[in-house]
C-alpha positions in Angstrom: 9.0 -12.0 -7.6 6.4 -9.6 -7.3 3.1 -10.0 -8.6 3.4 -5.9 -10.0 -1.1 -6.3 -11.3 -3.7 -7.8 -9.1 -7.4 -8.9 -9.9 -9.9 -10.6 -7.6 -10.2 -13.9 -7.9 -13.9 -14.5 -8.7 -15.6 -17.7 -9.1 -18.5 -16.1 -11.1 -17.5 -17.6 -15.4 -18.9 -14.2 -16.4 -16.6 -11.6 -15.0 -13.9 -14.6 -15.3 -14.4 -13.6 -18.9 -14.5 -9.5 -18.4 -11.6 -9.7 -16.4 -9.3 -11.8 -19.6 -11.0 -9.1 -22.1 -9.8 -6.6 -19.9 -6.1 -8.3 -19.9 -5.9 -9.0 -22.9 -4.9 -5.4 -23.7 -2.5 -5.3 -21.6 -0.2 -7.7 -23.7 3.2 -6.7 -24.9 4.4 -8.3 -28.2 7.8 -7.8 -28.3 11.4 -9.5 -29.1 14.0 -10.8 -26.9 17.2 -12.3 -27.0 16.7 -15.9 -26.8 20.0 -16.3 -25.9 19.9 -13.7 -22.9 17.5 -16.5 -21.4 19.2 -18.7 -18.5 17.2 -19.3 -15.7 13.5 -20.9 -16.9 10.2 -21.4 -14.0 8.3 -24.3 -15.3 4.9 -24.2 -13.9 2.4 -26.7 -14.0 -0.2 -27.8 -11.8 -2.4 -30.3 -10.0 -5.0 -31.4 -8.2 -5.6 -33.9 -5.1 -7.5 -36.9 -6.0 -10.4 -35.7 -4.9 -10.3 -32.7 -6.5 -10.7 -30.0 -4.0 -7.3 -28.8 -3.4 -5.1 -27.1 -6.4 -1.9 -27.9 -6.1 0.6 -25.5 -8.4 4.2 -26.2 -8.3 7.1 -24.1 -10.0 11.0 -25.7 -10.5 13.7 -22.8 -11.7 15.7 -24.5 -14.3 19.3 -23.3 -15.3 19.0 -23.7 -19.3 23.1 -23.8 -18.9 24.1 -25.3 -15.8 21.5 -27.9 -17.0 20.2 -28.4 -13.0 17.4 -27.1 -10.6 18.1 -24.7 -8.3 14.9 -23.6 -6.7 11.6 -25.1 -6.4 8.7 -23.9 -4.5 4.5 -24.9 -4.8 1.4 -24.3 -3.3 -1.7 -25.8 -1.9 -5.5 -24.3 -2.3 -9.4 -25.4 -1.8 -10.5 -25.3 -5.2 -13.5 -23.3 -5.6 -14.0 -22.5 -9.3 -15.9 -25.1 -11.4 -13.8 -27.2 -14.7 -14.5 -24.6 -16.9 -12.9 -25.1 -20.6 -10.9 -22.2 -21.8 -11.6 -20.8 -17.2 -9.1 -22.4 -15.6 -7.0 -19.5 -15.0 -9.6 -18.7 -12.8 -9.0 -22.1 -10.9 -5.1 -22.7 -10.9 -4.1 -19.0 -11.3 -3.8 -17.5 -7.8 -2.3 -20.7 -6.7 0.1 -20.0 -9.3 1.1 -16.6 -8.0 1.4 -18.0 -4.8 3.7 -20.4 -5.8 5.5 -17.6 -7.7 5.5 -15.1 -5.5 7.6 -17.4 -3.1 10.7 -17.3 -5.5 14.0 -16.7 -4.1 15.3 -16.4 -7.5 14.1 -14.1 -10.6 13.2 -16.7 -13.5 14.7 -14.4 -16.8 11.1 -16.5 -18.1 8.3 -18.3 -16.7 7.7 -21.3 -19.1 3.6 -23.2 -17.9 2.5 -26.6 -18.8 -0.9 -25.2 -20.3 -2.5 -22.7 -23.0 -1.0 -19.2 -23.6 -1.9 -16.9 -26.7 -3.4 -20.5 -28.1 -6.8 -19.6 -26.2 -10.1 -18.6 -27.3 -9.9 -15.2 -26.1 -5.9 -15.7 -26.1 -6.2 -15.7 -22.8 -4.5 -18.7 -21.4 -2.3 -19.3 -18.4 0.1 -18.5 -19.6 -0.9 -15.2 -21.1 -2.5 -14.2 -18.1 -0.2 -14.8 -15.3 3.1 -13.6 -17.6 0.3 -10.0 -17.8 0.2 -9.7 -13.5 3.9 -10.3 -13.8 5.0 -8.3 -16.2 7.0 -11.1 -17.9 8.0 -12.7 -20.4 6.0 -16.0 -20.7 5.6 -19.2 -22.8 2.3 -21.3 -23.1 4.1 -25.2 -23.3 1.3 -27.6 -23.6 0.6 -30.9 -24.2 -3.0 -30.6 -26.4 -4.3 -28.1 -28.5 -7.2 -26.5 -27.1 -8.2 -24.5 -30.2 -6.6 -23.8 -33.8 -5.8 -26.2 -36.7 -2.2 -27.3 -37.8 -0.9 -29.8 -40.6 -0.6 -32.6 -38.4 2.0 -34.0 -41.1 4.8 -32.0 -40.0 6.9 -31.4 -37.3 6.6 -28.4 -37.3 3.4 -26.4 -38.1 2.2 -22.9 -36.8 -1.4 -23.3 -35.6 -4.1 -20.9 -36.9 -7.5 -19.6 -36.2 -8.5 -18.3 -39.3 -5.7 -16.9 -41.1 -4.2 -15.3 -37.5 -1.2 -17.6 -36.4 -1.8 -18.3 -32.7 0.7 -20.4 -31.6 3.3 -23.5 -33.2 3.2 -26.6 -33.3 6.3 -28.9 -32.5 7.2 -32.9 -32.1 10.2 -32.8 -30.3 10.5 -36.6 -30.6 9.9 -39.1 -33.2 6.7 -41.4 -32.7 5.2 -39.4 -29.9 2.5 -36.1 -30.2 3.3 -33.1 -30.5 4.1 -29.8 -27.6 1.3 -26.3 -28.4 4.2 -23.9 -28.6 2.3 -20.0 -28.0 3.8 -16.6 -26.0 2.3 -15.3 -22.9 3.7 -12.1 -22.6 6.6 -10.1 -23.2 8.1 -12.1 -26.1 7.6 -12.9 -29.5 6.4 -16.5 -31.4 9.8 -17.3 -32.9 11.8 -16.6 -29.7 9.6 -18.9 -27.6 9.8 -21.6 -29.9 14.0 -21.3 -29.8 13.5 -20.9 -25.7 11.8 -24.5 -25.3 13.8 -25.9 -27.7 17.4 -25.0 -25.4 15.0 -26.5 -22.2 14.9 -30.4 -24.1 16.5 -32.9 -22.3 15.4 -36.4 -24.2 12.3 -35.7 -23.5 9.4 -34.8 -25.3 8.4 -31.9 -22.6 11.1 -28.8 -21.9 13.2 -30.2 -18.8 11.0 -27.3 -16.7 7.4 -28.6 -17.1 8.6 -31.6 -17.3 10.3 -31.0 -14.0 7.4 -29.0 -12.9 4.9 -32.5 -13.6 6.9 -34.6 -11.6 7.0 -32.0 -8.9 3.1 -31.4 -8.3 2.9 -35.5 -9.0 4.5 -36.3 -6.6 3.0 -33.7 -3.6 -0.5 -35.1 -5.1 1.2 -38.5 -4.4 1.8 -37.5 -0.3 -1.9 -36.7 -0.3 -1.1 -33.3 0.8 -3.4 -31.9 3.4 -1.7 -29.2 4.1 -4.1 -26.1 2.5 -2.1 -23.0 2.4 -4.8 -20.6 2.2 -3.4 -16.9 0.7 -6.9 -16.1 -0.6 -8.3 -12.4 -1.1 -4.2 -11.3 -0.5 -4.8 -8.5 -3.0 -7.2 -8.1 -5.2 -7.4 -5.6 -7.9 -6.9 -5.2 -11.7 -5.4 -2.6 -11.8 -2.1 -1.6 -10.6 -0.6 1.1 -8.4 -0.1 3.8 -11.2 -3.2 2.8 -13.2 -4.9 3.5 -9.9 -2.9 6.9 -9.2 -5.0 7.5 -12.9 -8.2 6.9 -11.9 -7.6 8.5 -8.6 -7.1 11.7 -10.2 -10.1 11.6 -12.6 -12.6 11.4 -9.6 -9.9 13.9 -7.4 -8.7 17.7 -8.8 -7.5 19.3 -5.7 -3.7 19.5 -5.3 -3.4 20.0 -2.0 -6.2 16.8 -1.5 -4.4 14.5 -4.1 -0.7 15.5 -1.9 -2.6 14.9 1.8 -3.4 11.3 -0.2 0.4 10.5 -0.9 1.2 11.6 2.3 -1.5 9.2 4.5 0.1 6.2 1.2 3.9 7.3 2.5 2.6 6.7 6.1 0.9 3.6 5.4 3.5 1.5 3.1 5.8 2.7 6.7 3.5 1.0 9.2 3.2 -1.6 6.9 6.9 -2.5 6.8 7.2 -1.5 10.8 3.9 -4.1 11.8 4.8 -7.1 9.4 2.0 -6.6 7.2 1.2 -5.6 3.1 3.0 -2.4 1.9 0.8 -2.7 -1.4 -2.5 -3.6 0.0 -2.1 -1.0 3.2 -0.8 1.9 0.8 -3.4 1.2 -2.2 -5.5 1.9 1.3 -3.6 5.9 2.0 -3.3 6.3 -1.6 -7.6 6.5 -1.9 -9.0 6.6 1.4 -10.3 10.0 0.4 -11.3 9.1 -3.7 -14.8 10.9 -2.8 -14.1 13.8 0.0 -14.5 16.1 -2.7 -18.3 14.4 -4.0 -19.3 14.1 -0.2 -17.3 17.0 1.4 -20.6 18.8 1.9 -21.9 15.9 4.0 -19.6 14.0 5.6 -22.4 11.4 6.8 -21.4 10.1 2.7 -18.2 11.0 2.6 -16.0 7.2 2.7 -19.8 5.5 1.9 -20.0 6.6 -1.5 -15.6 6.2 -1.7 -16.1 2.7 -0.3 -19.2 1.5 -3.3 -16.2 3.5 -5.6 -13.9 1.5 -4.7 -15.9 -2.2 -4.7 -16.9 -1.1 -8.8 -13.1 -0.3 -9.0 -12.3 -4.5 -8.2 -10.7 -3.6 -4.7 -10.3 -6.5 -2.1 -12.8 -6.0 0.5 -10.7 -5.4 3.6 -9.2 -2.3 1.6 -13.2 -1.3 0.8 -14.0 -1.6 4.7 -10.7 0.2 5.8 -11.6 2.8 4.1 -15.1 2.7 5.3 -14.7 3.1 8.7 -11.5 5.6 8.5 -14.4 8.2 9.2 -15.3 8.6 12.9 -19.2 10.0 11.8 -19.4 6.7 11.5 -18.8 4.4 15.0 -17.4 2.1 12.9 -15.6 -1.5 14.3 -11.5 -1.1 13.1 -11.4 -4.7 13.1 -7.8 -5.3 11.5 -4.5 -3.5 11.7 -4.7 -1.6 8.5 -8.4 -0.6 9.9 -6.5 1.1 12.2 -3.6 2.0 10.7 -6.0 4.3 8.0 -7.4 5.7 11.0 -5.0 7.0 13.1 -2.9 8.4 10.1 -5.6 10.2 8.2 -5.5 13.3 10.5 -1.7 13.2 11.7 -0.5 13.7 8.8 -2.1 17.2 8.8 -0.8 17.6 11.7 2.8 17.3 10.4 1.9 19.3 7.6 0.6 22.9 9.4 3.8 22.2 11.9 6.0 22.5 8.7 3.9 25.3 7.0 4.8 27.5 10.5 8.3 27.5 9.9 9.9 30.2 7.7 11.3 27.4 5.6 8.1 25.7 4.6 9.9 23.0 4.7 8.9 19.1 6.5 13.1 18.8 6.5 13.3 21.9 9.0 10.7 20.0 12.2 11.4 16.8 14.0 9.6 14.3 16.0 9.8 16.7 19.2 7.7 19.4 16.8 5.9 17.4 16.0 4.5 16.6 19.4 5.1 20.3 21.5 2.7 21.2 18.9 0.2 17.6 19.5 -0.5 19.1 22.8 -1.2 22.7 22.1 -5.2 22.3 21.8 -5.5 25.4 20.0 -3.1 24.5 16.6 -4.3 22.1 13.7 -7.6 22.1 16.0 -9.1 19.7 13.0 -6.5 17.1 14.0 -8.3 15.1 16.4 -5.8 13.8 18.9 -8.1 11.4 20.5 -8.2 9.6 17.1 -4.4 10.0 16.9 -4.0 8.5 20.1 -6.1 5.3 18.6 -2.7 4.1 17.1 -1.6 2.8 20.5 -3.8 -0.2 19.2 -1.3 -1.1 16.9 1.2 -1.0 20.0 2.8 1.9 19.3 2.9 4.8 22.5 2.2 8.1 20.1 6.5 9.2 19.8 6.6 6.0 18.0 3.6 6.2 15.6 4.3 10.7 15.3 8.1 9.3 14.6 7.3 6.6 11.9 4.5 8.9 9.6 6.7 12.0 9.5 9.9 10.0 8.3 8.1 8.1 5.4 7.0 11.9 4.5 10.1 13.7 4.6 10.9 10.8 2.2 8.1 12.0 0.1 8.7 15.6 0.8 9.2 16.4 -2.9 5.7 15.5 -3.8 4.4 17.2 -1.1 5.4 20.2 -1.9 7.3 20.1 1.1 
């Protein structure tokens, strides 16, 4: 299961609220065919006895067969304080990691937490539902906000005149549960799905089983913290970042260059077992400041890094963009740094090779042709051969590196106009 939208897991409460307010605009309200929902992922979060570790558990439950089909969990250090209304920033990162481990794609996410029934309409169920662009439901054991008729077995939950959820008593002489939409669902369907998941218990089976999972993990006293922090760190998805890029870059050839570098970086990430999305974003945005700084290359990539930092991108992406300009002679620390540094001039060389062919098509050149032109010092002299050769820092021979980048660019030839 893949996360679609990303943002920094800030430790600053004011920034956290800003992120919630931004994400709220992305909630999708839609009617669904609840009878088509089969696999429901129940999610619950707990803590170790010292409250130093966050334990997120996911249980994928098959409603039709009434059985568990998959379980996953993630454990992280707890480093965000307990602040009502901001629990997602305490529990969300571990939850995302656990969900991304799933092999079975659930039809719906069901959280033992609030969804829309939240002061800013961004409980854990809504927040994570938006990040995964997935149908999601909040099914909390207690009320965070709103009023309802406590004498009825079913009542709507109101905030002033707005319906923000539903309150359902699932068994006699028990406290009700508080249902609200998360994302990509309507309230009526959310209630019906919860009812379909009930099985002689107060709580629906997916969240009840997820609660049992995290409780068992906590009781085992696990100390193996799976620290995946900063594995992603931006608020906008790739398409939205591309829109922002085009606001700052007007030259079509420069945009094509950035697309070429993106494609190459994604291919290299796949070859090296690294994060394809992160490497691709670094490639896509690496020259975001070029039109501002082309008259002063001492500023190029430094201003770009500042732009990306303000956009909320992770520090490793920001640094990779900063270090790709050889003028600064900054140390290349990560594989992503090294890849971007070597790829940047090579894409220009490959384009030059394609353009000297009568057809001006990248499909008409091969690795041997690019290697031949690489050895001609007067050809495309702006493509720094020494910089390209640093691909060896990644463990690739020059010929292997050229072959990977060329094939990546040929794969997007239409976007490149070649």
